[in-house]
CHARMM-style PDB file with segment names, atoms N, HN, CA, C and O in Angstrom:
ATOM      1  N   LYS     1      -4.293  -4.798  -8.586  1.00  0.00      PROA
ATOM      2  CA  LYS     1      -4.721  -3.956  -9.694  1.00  0.00      PROA
ATOM      3  C   LYS     1      -3.699  -2.881 -10.046  1.00  0.00      PROA
ATOM      4  O   LYS     1      -4.035  -1.909 -10.724  1.00  0.00      PROA
ATOM      5  N   ILE     2      -2.484  -3.037  -9.605  1.00  0.00      PROA
ATOM      6  HN  ILE     2      -2.211  -3.825  -9.055  1.00  0.00      PROA
ATOM      7  CA  ILE     2      -1.482  -2.011  -9.935  1.00  0.00      PROA
ATOM      8  C   ILE     2      -0.540  -2.484 -11.034  1.00  0.00      PROA
ATOM      9  O   ILE     2       0.460  -1.827 -11.325  1.00  0.00      PROA
ATOM     10  N   GLY     3      -0.856  -3.617 -11.641  1.00  0.00      PROA
ATOM     11  HN  GLY     3      -1.668  -4.150 -11.405  1.00  0.00      PROA
ATOM     12  CA  GLY     3      -0.044  -4.096 -12.739  1.00  0.00      PROA
ATOM     13  C   GLY     3       1.267  -4.736 -12.339  1.00  0.00      PROA
ATOM     14  O   GLY     3       2.241  -4.685 -13.090  1.00  0.00      PROA
ATOM     15  N   ARG     4       1.300  -5.336 -11.162  1.00  0.00      PROA
ATOM     16  HN  ARG     4       0.509  -5.377 -10.552  1.00  0.00      PROA
ATOM     17  CA  ARG     4       2.535  -5.949 -10.668  1.00  0.00      PROA
ATOM     18  C   ARG     4       2.260  -7.404 -10.285  1.00  0.00      PROA
ATOM     19  O   ARG     4       2.139  -7.728  -9.104  1.00  0.00      PROA
ATOM     20  N   ALA     5       2.163  -8.266 -11.277  1.00  0.00      PROA
ATOM     21  HN  ALA     5       2.262  -8.003 -12.236  1.00  0.00      PROA
ATOM     22  CA  ALA     5       1.912  -9.686 -11.037  1.00  0.00      PROA
ATOM     23  C   ALA     5       3.099 -10.372 -10.362  1.00  0.00      PROA
ATOM     24  O   ALA     5       2.959 -11.478  -9.841  1.00  0.00      PROA
ATOM     25  N   ASP     6       4.262  -9.725 -10.368  1.00  0.00      PROA
ATOM     26  HN  ASP     6       4.376  -8.827 -10.792  1.00  0.00      PROA
ATOM     27  CA  ASP     6       5.459 -10.309  -9.777  1.00  0.00      PROA
ATOM     28  C   ASP     6       5.544 -10.110  -8.260  1.00  0.00      PROA
ATOM     29  O   ASP     6       6.482 -10.590  -7.624  1.00  0.00      PROA
ATOM     30  N   VAL     7       4.580  -9.414  -7.689  1.00  0.00      PROA
ATOM     31  HN  VAL     7       3.818  -9.024  -8.206  1.00  0.00      PROA
ATOM     32  CA  VAL     7       4.568  -9.157  -6.245  1.00  0.00      PROA
ATOM     33  C   VAL     7       3.484 -10.029  -5.618  1.00  0.00      PROA
ATOM     34  O   VAL     7       2.337 -10.023  -6.065  1.00  0.00      PROA
ATOM     35  N   ASP     8       3.858 -10.782  -4.575  1.00  0.00      PROA
ATOM     36  HN  ASP     8       4.790 -10.787  -4.212  1.00  0.00      PROA
ATOM     37  CA  ASP     8       2.853 -11.601  -3.906  1.00  0.00      PROA
ATOM     38  C   ASP     8       2.783 -11.266  -2.419  1.00  0.00      PROA
ATOM     39  O   ASP     8       3.635 -10.561  -1.879  1.00  0.00      PROA
ATOM     40  N   GLU     9       1.755 -11.786  -1.783  1.00  0.00      PROA
ATOM     41  HN  GLU     9       1.063 -12.359  -2.222  1.00  0.00      PROA
ATOM     42  CA  GLU     9       1.462 -11.403  -0.403  1.00  0.00      PROA
ATOM     43  C   GLU     9       2.476 -11.904   0.614  1.00  0.00      PROA
ATOM     44  O   GLU     9       2.427 -11.485   1.770  1.00  0.00      PROA
ATOM     45  N   ASN    10       3.381 -12.772   0.232  1.00  0.00      PROA
ATOM     46  HN  ASN    10       3.421 -13.113  -0.707  1.00  0.00      PROA
ATOM     47  CA  ASN    10       4.395 -13.275   1.162  1.00  0.00      PROA
ATOM     48  C   ASN    10       5.674 -12.453   1.149  1.00  0.00      PROA
ATOM     49  O   ASN    10       6.571 -12.686   1.960  1.00  0.00      PROA
ATOM     50  N   MET    11       5.766 -11.506   0.245  1.00  0.00      PROA
ATOM     51  HN  MET    11       5.038 -11.317  -0.414  1.00  0.00      PROA
ATOM     52  CA  MET    11       6.989 -10.708   0.118  1.00  0.00      PROA
ATOM     53  C   MET    11       7.069  -9.658   1.224  1.00  0.00      PROA
ATOM     54  O   MET    11       6.052  -9.162   1.711  1.00  0.00      PROA
ATOM     55  N   ARG    12       8.282  -9.339   1.600  1.00  0.00      PROA
ATOM     56  HN  ARG    12       9.108  -9.742   1.205  1.00  0.00      PROA
ATOM     57  CA  ARG    12       8.550  -8.341   2.636  1.00  0.00      PROA
ATOM     58  C   ARG    12       9.503  -7.293   2.064  1.00  0.00      PROA
ATOM     59  O   ARG    12      10.095  -7.497   1.004  1.00  0.00      PROA
ATOM     60  N   ASN    13       9.645  -6.180   2.766  1.00  0.00      PROA
ATOM     61  HN  ASN    13       9.164  -6.015   3.627  1.00  0.00      PROA
ATOM     62  CA  ASN    13      10.579  -5.110   2.381  1.00  0.00      PROA
ATOM     63  C   ASN    13      10.337  -4.618   0.954  1.00  0.00      PROA
ATOM     64  O   ASN    13      11.277  -4.375   0.197  1.00  0.00      PROA
ATOM     65  N   LEU    14       9.074  -4.478   0.612  1.00  0.00      PROA
ATOM     66  HN  LEU    14       8.311  -4.675   1.228  1.00  0.00      PROA
ATOM     67  CA  LEU    14       8.710  -4.092  -0.755  1.00  0.00      PROA
ATOM     68  C   LEU    14       9.317  -2.760  -1.173  1.00  0.00      PROA
ATOM     69  O   LEU    14       9.795  -2.619  -2.298  1.00  0.00      PROA
ATOM     70  N   VAL    15       9.298  -1.799  -0.284  1.00  0.00      PROA
ATOM     71  HN  VAL    15       8.910  -1.914   0.630  1.00  0.00      PROA
ATOM     72  CA  VAL    15       9.833  -0.477  -0.608  1.00  0.00      PROA
ATOM     73  C   VAL    15      11.343  -0.444  -0.383  1.00  0.00      PROA
ATOM     74  O   VAL    15      12.093  -0.015  -1.260  1.00  0.00      PROA
ATOM     75  N   SER    16      11.785  -0.890   0.774  1.00  0.00      PROA
ATOM     76  HN  SER    16      11.176  -1.238   1.487  1.00  0.00      PROA
ATOM     77  CA  SER    16      13.208  -0.780   1.102  1.00  0.00      PROA
ATOM     78  C   SER    16      14.100  -1.621   0.198  1.00  0.00      PROA
ATOM     79  O   SER    16      15.270  -1.287   0.013  1.00  0.00      PROA
ATOM     80  N   ASP    17      13.570  -2.709  -0.372  1.00  0.00      PROA
ATOM     81  HN  ASP    17      12.619  -2.980  -0.221  1.00  0.00      PROA
ATOM     82  CA  ASP    17      14.346  -3.527  -1.313  1.00  0.00      PROA
ATOM     83  C   ASP    17      14.069  -3.143  -2.769  1.00  0.00      PROA
ATOM     84  O   ASP    17      14.475  -3.850  -3.692  1.00  0.00      PROA
ATOM     85  N   ASN    18      13.381  -2.030  -2.964  1.00  0.00      PROA
ATOM     86  HN  ASN    18      13.051  -1.456  -2.214  1.00  0.00      PROA
ATOM     87  CA  ASN    18      13.071  -1.517  -4.301  1.00  0.00      PROA
ATOM     88  C   ASN    18      12.280  -2.494  -5.164  1.00  0.00      PROA
ATOM     89  O   ASN    18      12.427  -2.514  -6.386  1.00  0.00      PROA
ATOM     90  N   ILE    19      11.448  -3.295  -4.526  1.00  0.00      PROA
ATOM     91  HN  ILE    19      11.328  -3.278  -3.533  1.00  0.00      PROA
ATOM     92  CA  ILE    19      10.564  -4.194  -5.263  1.00  0.00      PROA
ATOM     93  C   ILE    19       9.423  -3.385  -5.868  1.00  0.00      PROA
ATOM     94  O   ILE    19       9.011  -3.618  -7.004  1.00  0.00      PROA
ATOM     95  N   ILE    20       8.919  -2.428  -5.085  1.00  0.00      PROA
ATOM     96  HN  ILE    20       9.254  -2.239  -4.162  1.00  0.00      PROA
ATOM     97  CA  ILE    20       7.957  -1.462  -5.613  1.00  0.00      PROA
ATOM     98  C   ILE    20       8.560  -0.070  -5.452  1.00  0.00      PROA
ATOM     99  O   ILE    20       9.347   0.181  -4.539  1.00  0.00      PROA
ATOM    100  N   ASP    21       8.181   0.818  -6.346  1.00  0.00      PROA
ATOM    101  HN  ASP    21       7.542   0.614  -7.088  1.00  0.00      PROA
ATOM    102  CA  ASP    21       8.714   2.185  -6.288  1.00  0.00      PROA
ATOM    103  C   ASP    21       7.592   3.165  -5.955  1.00  0.00      PROA
ATOM    104  O   ASP    21       6.460   2.761  -5.691  1.00  0.00      PROA
ATOM    105  N   SER    22       7.914   4.434  -5.969  1.00  0.00      PROA
ATOM    106  HN  SER    22       8.834   4.762  -6.183  1.00  0.00      PROA
ATOM    107  CA  SER    22       6.937   5.453  -5.572  1.00  0.00      PROA
ATOM    108  C   SER    22       5.724   5.467  -6.499  1.00  0.00      PROA
ATOM    109  O   SER    22       4.613   5.746  -6.048  1.00  0.00      PROA
ATOM    110  N   LEU    23       5.912   5.175  -7.767  1.00  0.00      PROA
ATOM    111  HN  LEU    23       6.815   4.947  -8.133  1.00  0.00      PROA
ATOM    112  CA  LEU    23       4.780   5.117  -8.693  1.00  0.00      PROA
ATOM    113  C   LEU    23       3.859   3.955  -8.325  1.00  0.00      PROA
ATOM    114  O   LEU    23       2.636   4.098  -8.356  1.00  0.00      PROA
ATOM    115  N   ASP    24       4.435   2.813  -7.981  1.00  0.00      PROA
ATOM    116  HN  ASP    24       5.428   2.697  -7.956  1.00  0.00      PROA
ATOM    117  CA  ASP    24       3.629   1.677  -7.531  1.00  0.00      PROA
ATOM    118  C   ASP    24       2.845   2.030  -6.268  1.00  0.00      PROA
ATOM    119  O   ASP    24       1.669   1.688  -6.145  1.00  0.00      PROA
ATOM    120  N   VAL    25       3.499   2.710  -5.336  1.00  0.00      PROA
ATOM    121  HN  VAL    25       4.455   2.988  -5.436  1.00  0.00      PROA
ATOM    122  CA  VAL    25       2.840   3.104  -4.092  1.00  0.00      PROA
ATOM    123  C   VAL    25       1.674   4.057  -4.400  1.00  0.00      PROA
ATOM    124  O   VAL    25       0.589   3.914  -3.836  1.00  0.00      PROA
ATOM    125  N   MET    26       1.898   5.010  -5.279  1.00  0.00      PROA
ATOM    126  HN  MET    26       2.780   5.126  -5.737  1.00  0.00      PROA
ATOM    127  CA  MET    26       0.820   5.944  -5.643  1.00  0.00      PROA
ATOM    128  C   MET    26      -0.332   5.211  -6.331  1.00  0.00      PROA
ATOM    129  O   MET    26      -1.497   5.522  -6.084  1.00  0.00      PROA
ATOM    130  N   ASN    27      -0.019   4.253  -7.182  1.00  0.00      PROA
ATOM    131  HN  ASN    27       0.928   4.001  -7.383  1.00  0.00      PROA
ATOM    132  CA  ASN    27      -1.067   3.447  -7.822  1.00  0.00      PROA
ATOM    133  C   ASN    27      -1.828   2.640  -6.791  1.00  0.00      PROA
ATOM    134  O   ASN    27      -3.049   2.504  -6.875  1.00  0.00      PROA
ATOM    135  N   LEU    28      -1.113   2.109  -5.824  1.00  0.00      PROA
ATOM    136  HN  LEU    28      -0.121   2.219  -5.755  1.00  0.00      PROA
ATOM    137  CA  LEU    28      -1.753   1.346  -4.755  1.00  0.00      PROA
ATOM    138  C   LEU    28      -2.656   2.241  -3.915  1.00  0.00      PROA
ATOM    139  O   LEU    28      -3.775   1.850  -3.581  1.00  0.00      PROA
ATOM    140  N   ILE    29      -2.191   3.421  -3.577  1.00  0.00      PROA
ATOM    141  HN  ILE    29      -1.283   3.738  -3.849  1.00  0.00      PROA
ATOM    142  CA  ILE    29      -3.009   4.377  -2.823  1.00  0.00      PROA
ATOM    143  C   ILE    29      -4.280   4.705  -3.603  1.00  0.00      PROA
ATOM    144  O   ILE    29      -5.370   4.758  -3.033  1.00  0.00      PROA
ATOM    145  N   ASN    30      -4.134   4.919  -4.889  1.00  0.00      PROA
ATOM    146  HN  ASN    30      -3.248   4.876  -5.352  1.00  0.00      PROA
ATOM    147  CA  ASN    30      -5.293   5.213  -5.733  1.00  0.00      PROA
ATOM    148  C   ASN    30      -6.301   4.060  -5.697  1.00  0.00      PROA
ATOM    149  O   ASN    30      -7.504   4.293  -5.574  1.00  0.00      PROA
ATOM    150  N   GLU    31      -5.822   2.834  -5.803  1.00  0.00      PROA
ATOM    151  HN  GLU    31      -4.845   2.644  -5.904  1.00  0.00      PROA
ATOM    152  CA  GLU    31      -6.715   1.670  -5.769  1.00  0.00      PROA
ATOM    153  C   GLU    31      -7.378   1.517  -4.400  1.00  0.00      PROA
ATOM    154  O   GLU    31      -8.559   1.177  -4.324  1.00  0.00      PROA
ATOM    155  N   ILE    32      -6.642   1.760  -3.328  1.00  0.00      PROA
ATOM    156  HN  ILE    32      -5.683   2.036  -3.389  1.00  0.00      PROA
ATOM    157  CA  ILE    32      -7.208   1.687  -1.981  1.00  0.00      PROA
ATOM    158  C   ILE    32      -8.319   2.723  -1.829  1.00  0.00      PROA
ATOM    159  O   ILE    32      -9.398   2.415  -1.323  1.00  0.00      PROA
ATOM    160  N   GLU    33      -8.054   3.937  -2.265  1.00  0.00      PROA
ATOM    161  HN  GLU    33      -7.177   4.187  -2.676  1.00  0.00      PROA
ATOM    162  CA  GLU    33      -9.059   4.996  -2.149  1.00  0.00      PROA
ATOM    163  C   GLU    33     -10.297   4.690  -2.982  1.00  0.00      PROA
ATOM    164  O   GLU    33     -11.417   4.952  -2.544  1.00  0.00      PROA
ATOM    165  N   LYS    34     -10.109   4.145  -4.161  1.00  0.00      PROA
ATOM    166  HN  LYS    34      -9.199   3.932  -4.517  1.00  0.00      PROA
ATOM    167  CA  LYS    34     -11.264   3.771  -4.989  1.00  0.00      PROA
ATOM    168  C   LYS    34     -12.056   2.648  -4.341  1.00  0.00      PROA
ATOM    169  O   LYS    34     -13.286   2.682  -4.318  1.00  0.00      PROA
ATOM    170  N   HSD    35     -11.352   1.652  -3.813  1.00  0.00      PROA
ATOM    171  HN  HSD    35     -10.352   1.624  -3.831  1.00  0.00      PROA
ATOM    172  CA  HSD    35     -12.020   0.502  -3.204  1.00  0.00      PROA
ATOM    173  C   HSD    35     -12.858   0.915  -1.987  1.00  0.00      PROA
ATOM    174  O   HSD    35     -13.993   0.466  -1.833  1.00  0.00      PROA
ATOM    175  N   TYR    36     -12.305   1.757  -1.139  1.00  0.00      PROA
ATOM    176  HN  TYR    36     -11.382   2.122  -1.264  1.00  0.00      PROA
ATOM    177  CA  TYR    36     -12.991   2.166   0.087  1.00  0.00      PROA
ATOM    178  C   TYR    36     -13.810   3.439  -0.090  1.00  0.00      PROA
ATOM    179  O   TYR    36     -14.525   3.852   0.822  1.00  0.00      PROA
ATOM    180  N   ASN    37     -13.705   4.057  -1.258  1.00  0.00      PROA
ATOM    181  HN  ASN    37     -13.123   3.721  -1.999  1.00  0.00      PROA
ATOM    182  CA  ASN    37     -14.418   5.299  -1.544  1.00  0.00      PROA
ATOM    183  C   ASN    37     -14.159   6.360  -0.473  1.00  0.00      PROA
ATOM    184  O   ASN    37     -15.059   7.093  -0.064  1.00  0.00      PROA
ATOM    185  N   LYS    38     -12.903   6.416  -0.035  1.00  0.00      PROA
ATOM    186  HN  LYS    38     -12.172   5.820  -0.367  1.00  0.00      PROA
ATOM    187  CA  LYS    38     -12.452   7.384   0.967  1.00  0.00      PROA
ATOM    188  C   LYS    38     -11.047   7.831   0.585  1.00  0.00      PROA
ATOM    189  O   LYS    38     -10.314   7.115  -0.097  1.00  0.00      PROA
ATOM    190  N   THR    39     -10.689   9.021   1.036  1.00  0.00      PROA
ATOM    191  HN  THR    39     -11.285   9.603   1.590  1.00  0.00      PROA
ATOM    192  CA  THR    39      -9.351   9.536   0.799  1.00  0.00      PROA
ATOM    193  C   THR    39      -8.431   9.109   1.937  1.00  0.00      PROA
ATOM    194  O   THR    39      -8.779   9.223   3.112  1.00  0.00      PROA
ATOM    195  N   LEU    40      -7.280   8.627   1.575  1.00  0.00      PROA
ATOM    196  HN  LEU    40      -6.998   8.535   0.620  1.00  0.00      PROA
ATOM    197  CA  LEU    40      -6.294   8.218   2.565  1.00  0.00      PROA
ATOM    198  C   LEU    40      -5.562   9.448   3.074  1.00  0.00      PROA
ATOM    199  O   LEU    40      -5.014  10.218   2.284  1.00  0.00      PROA
ATOM    200  N   ASP    41      -5.550   9.636   4.374  1.00  0.00      PROA
ATOM    201  HN  ASP    41      -5.995   9.011   5.015  1.00  0.00      PROA
ATOM    202  CA  ASP    41      -4.869  10.767   4.984  1.00  0.00      PROA
ATOM    203  C   ASP    41      -3.374  10.692   4.687  1.00  0.00      PROA
ATOM    204  O   ASP    41      -2.796   9.605   4.661  1.00  0.00      PROA
ATOM    205  N   SER    42      -2.763  11.821   4.468  1.00  0.00      PROA
ATOM    206  HN  SER    42      -3.233  12.704   4.489  1.00  0.00      PROA
ATOM    207  CA  SER    42      -1.344  11.865   4.101  1.00  0.00      PROA
ATOM    208  C   SER    42      -0.436  11.249   5.168  1.00  0.00      PROA
ATOM    209  O   SER    42       0.670  10.817   4.843  1.00  0.00      PROA
ATOM    210  N   ASP    43      -0.866  11.197   6.418  1.00  0.00      PROA
ATOM    211  HN  ASP    43      -1.764  11.548   6.682  1.00  0.00      PROA
ATOM    212  CA  ASP    43      -0.072  10.560   7.476  1.00  0.00      PROA
ATOM    213  C   ASP    43       0.180   9.088   7.184  1.00  0.00      PROA
ATOM    214  O   ASP    43       1.163   8.520   7.660  1.00  0.00      PROA
ATOM    215  N   PHE    44      -0.698   8.467   6.408  1.00  0.00      PROA
ATOM    216  HN  PHE    44      -1.497   8.928   6.021  1.00  0.00      PROA
ATOM    217  CA  PHE    44      -0.570   7.050   6.099  1.00  0.00      PROA
ATOM    218  C   PHE    44       0.174   6.803   4.788  1.00  0.00      PROA
ATOM    219  O   PHE    44       0.398   5.652   4.415  1.00  0.00      PROA
ATOM    220  N   MET    45       0.553   7.851   4.100  1.00  0.00      PROA
ATOM    221  HN  MET    45       0.371   8.787   4.404  1.00  0.00      PROA
ATOM    222  CA  MET    45       1.247   7.719   2.814  1.00  0.00      PROA
ATOM    223  C   MET    45       2.759   7.731   3.008  1.00  0.00      PROA
ATOM    224  O   MET    45       3.472   8.503   2.368  1.00  0.00      PROA
ATOM    225  N   ARG    46       3.226   6.886   3.879  1.00  0.00      PROA
ATOM    226  HN  ARG    46       2.646   6.258   4.399  1.00  0.00      PROA
ATOM    227  CA  ARG    46       4.656   6.788   4.176  1.00  0.00      PROA
ATOM    228  C   ARG    46       5.159   5.411   3.764  1.00  0.00      PROA
ATOM    229  O   ARG    46       4.437   4.422   3.889  1.00  0.00      PROA
ATOM    230  N   PRO    47       6.382   5.341   3.278  1.00  0.00      PROA
ATOM    231  CA  PRO    47       6.913   4.066   2.791  1.00  0.00      PROA
ATOM    232  C   PRO    47       6.784   2.908   3.775  1.00  0.00      PROA
ATOM    233  O   PRO    47       6.554   1.773   3.359  1.00  0.00      PROA
ATOM    234  N   MET    48       6.928   3.173   5.066  1.00  0.00      PROA
ATOM    235  HN  MET    48       7.115   4.095   5.404  1.00  0.00      PROA
ATOM    236  CA  MET    48       6.877   2.097   6.055  1.00  0.00      PROA
ATOM    237  C   MET    48       5.541   1.353   6.042  1.00  0.00      PROA
ATOM    238  O   MET    48       5.479   0.187   6.431  1.00  0.00      PROA
ATOM    239  N   HSD    49       4.478   2.017   5.599  1.00  0.00      PROA
ATOM    240  HN  HSD    49       4.528   2.964   5.282  1.00  0.00      PROA
ATOM    241  CA  HSD    49       3.162   1.383   5.557  1.00  0.00      PROA
ATOM    242  C   HSD    49       2.998   0.465   4.345  1.00  0.00      PROA
ATOM    243  O   HSD    49       1.988  -0.230   4.239  1.00  0.00      PROA
ATOM    244  N   PHE    50       3.965   0.449   3.434  1.00  0.00      PROA
ATOM    245  HN  PHE    50       4.786   1.014   3.520  1.00  0.00      PROA
ATOM    246  CA  PHE    50       3.861  -0.328   2.203  1.00  0.00      PROA
ATOM    247  C   PHE    50       4.978  -1.370   2.070  1.00  0.00      PROA
ATOM    248  O   PHE    50       5.298  -1.796   0.960  1.00  0.00      PROA
ATOM    249  N   GLU    51       5.557  -1.772   3.174  1.00  0.00      PROA
ATOM    250  HN  GLU    51       5.297  -1.426   4.075  1.00  0.00      PROA
ATOM    251  CA  GLU    51       6.655  -2.732   3.159  1.00  0.00      PROA
ATOM    252  C   GLU    51       6.202  -4.172   2.942  1.00  0.00      PROA
ATOM    253  O   GLU    51       6.972  -4.998   2.450  1.00  0.00      PROA
ATOM    254  N   SER    52       4.966  -4.474   3.303  1.00  0.00      PROA
ATOM    255  HN  SER    52       4.341  -3.804   3.702  1.00  0.00      PROA
ATOM    256  CA  SER    52       4.445  -5.834   3.136  1.00  0.00      PROA
ATOM    257  C   SER    52       2.928  -5.765   3.049  1.00  0.00      PROA
ATOM    258  O   SER    52       2.320  -4.740   3.356  1.00  0.00      PROA
ATOM    259  N   PHE    53       2.328  -6.867   2.627  1.00  0.00      PROA
ATOM    260  HN  PHE    53       2.822  -7.700   2.377  1.00  0.00      PROA
ATOM    261  CA  PHE    53       0.877  -6.903   2.568  1.00  0.00      PROA
ATOM    262  C   PHE    53       0.288  -6.736   3.963  1.00  0.00      PROA
ATOM    263  O   PHE    53      -0.752  -6.101   4.135  1.00  0.00      PROA
ATOM    264  N   GLU    54       0.958  -7.308   4.951  1.00  0.00      PROA
ATOM    265  HN  GLU    54       1.803  -7.824   4.810  1.00  0.00      PROA
ATOM    266  CA  GLU    54       0.475  -7.182   6.334  1.00  0.00      PROA
ATOM    267  C   GLU    54       0.512  -5.726   6.792  1.00  0.00      PROA
ATOM    268  O   GLU    54      -0.444  -5.255   7.408  1.00  0.00      PROA
ATOM    269  N   SER    55       1.587  -5.010   6.506  1.00  0.00      PROA
ATOM    270  HN  SER    55       2.363  -5.392   6.005  1.00  0.00      PROA
ATOM    271  CA  SER    55       1.649  -3.604   6.920  1.00  0.00      PROA
ATOM    272  C   SER    55       0.622  -2.764   6.161  1.00  0.00      PROA
ATOM    273  O   SER    55       0.091  -1.795   6.705  1.00  0.00      PROA
ATOM    274  N   ILE    56       0.342  -3.124   4.925  1.00  0.00      PROA
ATOM    275  HN  ILE    56       0.773  -3.911   4.483  1.00  0.00      PROA
ATOM    276  CA  ILE    56      -0.694  -2.414   4.155  1.00  0.00      PROA
ATOM    277  C   ILE    56      -2.062  -2.670   4.784  1.00  0.00      PROA
ATOM    278  O   ILE    56      -2.854  -1.742   4.947  1.00  0.00      PROA
ATOM    279  N   LYS    57      -2.342  -3.922   5.138  1.00  0.00      PROA
ATOM    280  HN  LYS    57      -1.699  -4.676   5.006  1.00  0.00      PROA
ATOM    281  CA  LYS    57      -3.623  -4.250   5.784  1.00  0.00      PROA
ATOM    282  C   LYS    57      -3.780  -3.500   7.099  1.00  0.00      PROA
ATOM    283  O   LYS    57      -4.849  -2.957   7.379  1.00  0.00      PROA
ATOM    284  N   GLN    58      -2.729  -3.465   7.904  1.00  0.00      PROA
ATOM    285  HN  GLN    58      -1.860  -3.905   7.676  1.00  0.00      PROA
ATOM    286  CA  GLN    58      -2.782  -2.761   9.183  1.00  0.00      PROA
ATOM    287  C   GLN    58      -3.018  -1.271   8.968  1.00  0.00      PROA
ATOM    288  O   GLN    58      -3.802  -0.653   9.687  1.00  0.00      PROA
ATOM    289  N   MET    59      -2.344  -0.700   7.986  1.00  0.00      PROA
ATOM    290  HN  MET    59      -1.707  -1.202   7.401  1.00  0.00      PROA
ATOM    291  CA  MET    59      -2.502   0.721   7.697  1.00  0.00      PROA
ATOM    292  C   MET    59      -3.928   1.022   7.264  1.00  0.00      PROA
ATOM    293  O   MET    59      -4.512   2.003   7.724  1.00  0.00      PROA
ATOM    294  N   ILE    60      -4.503   0.199   6.387  1.00  0.00      PROA
ATOM    295  HN  ILE    60      -4.029  -0.598   6.013  1.00  0.00      PROA
ATOM    296  CA  ILE    60      -5.873   0.398   5.921  1.00  0.00      PROA
ATOM    297  C   ILE    60      -6.845   0.314   7.088  1.00  0.00      PROA
ATOM    298  O   ILE    60      -7.749   1.139   7.216  1.00  0.00      PROA
ATOM    299  N   SER    61      -6.652  -0.690   7.938  1.00  0.00      PROA
ATOM    300  HN  SER    61      -5.918  -1.361   7.834  1.00  0.00      PROA
ATOM    301  CA  SER    61      -7.513  -0.858   9.095  1.00  0.00      PROA
ATOM    302  C   SER    61      -7.477   0.361  10.013  1.00  0.00      PROA
ATOM    303  O   SER    61      -8.515   0.825  10.485  1.00  0.00      PROA
ATOM    304  N   LYS    62      -6.306   0.859  10.253  1.00  0.00      PROA
ATOM    305  HN  LYS    62      -5.463   0.482   9.870  1.00  0.00      PROA
ATOM    306  CA  LYS    62      -6.154   2.037  11.120  1.00  0.00      PROA
ATOM    307  C   LYS    62      -6.660   3.305  10.427  1.00  0.00      PROA
ATOM    308  O   LYS    62      -7.332   4.128  11.049  1.00  0.00      PROA
ATOM    309  N   ALA    63      -6.341   3.458   9.156  1.00  0.00      PROA
ATOM    310  HN  ALA    63      -5.796   2.789   8.651  1.00  0.00      PROA
ATOM    311  CA  ALA    63      -6.722   4.673   8.429  1.00  0.00      PROA
ATOM    312  C   ALA    63      -8.226   4.822   8.266  1.00  0.00      PROA
ATOM    313  O   ALA    63      -8.759   5.931   8.317  1.00  0.00      PROA
ATOM    314  N   PHE    64      -8.900   3.708   8.073  1.00  0.00      PROA
ATOM    315  HN  PHE    64      -8.467   2.807   8.032  1.00  0.00      PROA
ATOM    316  CA  PHE    64     -10.340   3.760   7.807  1.00  0.00      PROA
ATOM    317  C   PHE    64     -11.181   3.204   8.946  1.00  0.00      PROA
ATOM    318  O   PHE    64     -12.371   2.942   8.773  1.00  0.00      PROA
ATOM    319  N   ASP    65     -10.562   3.023  10.112  1.00  0.00      PROA
ATOM    320  HN  ASP    65      -9.595   3.236  10.252  1.00  0.00      PROA
ATOM    321  CA  ASP    65     -11.261   2.539  11.313  1.00  0.00      PROA
ATOM    322  C   ASP    65     -12.058   1.258  11.042  1.00  0.00      PROA
ATOM    323  O   ASP    65     -13.246   1.175  11.354  1.00  0.00      PROA
ATOM    324  N   LEU    66     -11.395   0.279  10.465  1.00  0.00      PROA
ATOM    325  HN  LEU    66     -10.431   0.347  10.211  1.00  0.00      PROA
ATOM    326  CA  LEU    66     -12.068  -0.999  10.152  1.00  0.00      PROA
ATOM    327  C   LEU    66     -11.872  -2.005  11.260  1.00  0.00      PROA
ATOM    328  OT1 LEU    66     -12.365  -3.130  11.168  1.00  0.00      PROA
TER     329      LEU     66
END
């Protein structure tokens, strides 16, 4: 829901390879917070947590105790 149809779940190094930028990350954080109806702690708003779909899933699981 962040308007990036060119990004798929098999991609890696999303941030470090400049596939997504800080605006994309902020949009993603916004969508995560809306979906879970919780605020994401700033400790989890680091580029390393957005490098791949797997790292995003792990971050969400840890951040929201899922």
